[in-house]
Every structure is written in C-alpha cells, then in structure tokens.
C-alpha angles and dihedrals in degrees: 000000000000122000097241091051092049091048092049092050092047093050090047091051093053095042090053090051093048092049091051092050098044100028129101120291115266095186115135102197120153116247107250105174124196115339119212119242110254101173133101121279114240115258110235096210092064101063115162099192114086 
C-alpha cells in the first residue's frame, strides 16, 4: 500500500468520525410530549425516614 493512499484513507476515516459526532441529529424518535402520572401517591403515615 502506498503512503499517499494510506494517508488518504486515514484522513477519510477520521473525517467521517468527526462528521458523525458533530453533524446533525439523524434520530427518528416519535414525539411523545408530557405523560400523565399513573402511579400511586405516597401515604404520609408510612414514613421510613426517622
């Protein structure tokens, strides 16, 4: 392998990594918004801290 080709591949490898880290987001998550609380409320007469 010639030195210029190895240098070009190395620079390409690092530039691809830098563009993935600092590039735009490509996440495709659904927007969920605020979810209502559906759990049980704590009972005040059963406190565990003393």
